[in-house]
N, C-alpha and C positions, 0 to 999 in steps of 0.2 A: 843406419842408412841416412844419408843427408839428402834433404830436399831443397831445391833452389827456392828462393823467395818468390812469391807471386809478384806480378807487376803491381798490384794494389798494395801489398805489404811493403814493397820496395819504395813506392811513392809515399806511403804514410811515414815510413822511417825517414825518408829524405825531408819531408815536411817538418818532422820533429827536430831533426838535426839542423835544419835551416832556420828555425824559429829564433834561436838566440842571436843569430846574425842580424835578422830583421829588427829585433829589439834594440840591438846595438846601433843599427843604422838610424832608427827612429830617435834614439837618445842623442845621437850625433846631430840629427836634424834640428832637434829642439835647441841644443847648444849653439848650433850655427844660426838659427833664427834669433836667438838672444844676442849673440855677438854681432849680427848684421843689422840690428836695430829694428827687426820686423815687429817686435812687441812694443815698439814706440807708437805704432799706429794701428796694430791689430791685436786681437785677443782670440782665444780659442772659441769662445761661445758668444761673446757680445761685441757689438760695434764700438769701436773707439773712434779714431779718425777715419780709418778704412773699415771695410766689412770684417766680420768675424771669419776666422779660418773655416769654421763649420759652414757658414753661408757660402763661401767660395766652393767648398767641396760639394755642397748640395747643388749649386748651380751647374757644376760640371759633371755630376753623376751620370754615368752612361756614355760620356763623350770619350771616344777612343783616343782623341788627340789632346785630351785635357792636360796631361803632364807637359807636353811640348808647348801648348798655348800658355800655360802658367809660367813656365820657365822663360818664355819670351817676354811676358808681361813683367816678370821680376827684373829681368836684365834691362829691358828698354823702357820700363815704366808704362803707365797706361792712364787714360782719362775717359770719363764718361761711362764706364762699365757699372759703377756703383754710386753714381752721383757726381757732383761738380768737382770734388776735390781730387786732383790727379795723384797718382802714385809716382813718386820719383824713380828714376832708373837706378839700378844697382849694377852698373856695368863692370865693377871691379870683381864681381863674383865669377869664378871659373865655371866651366860647363858641368863638372861633377857636382859642385855645390848647388848650381841651379837645378840640376836633375834631382838631387836629394831633397831640396826644399819643396819643389813642386810635387814630388811623389808624397812627401810627408803631409802637405796641406790637404791633399786628396783623401787622407786617412782620417781627418778630424771629423768627429761625429757631434751633432748638436746635443 
């Protein structure tokens, strides 16, 4: 006799199957960050010219609009959030790339 998967089991199975996709997305985000010059001014754990990605993630922890706010800052640039040095705009990045980069930054841990 066959029994249907419980909702909990189905969700757990879905999370296991989705994990490699997320890992691929995160690897793509790192490649995009390197290709876009993000690592010229930022590093994961320490301040370079701009703040560390971990510092940015920590600042926006718990903010439901963090990804959208970061995407806007990446696209339009920003100044005064982390000191006197402004972040230049990256207006050539498409919406999908902005979304990927901002979501990735929020995953960086100190």
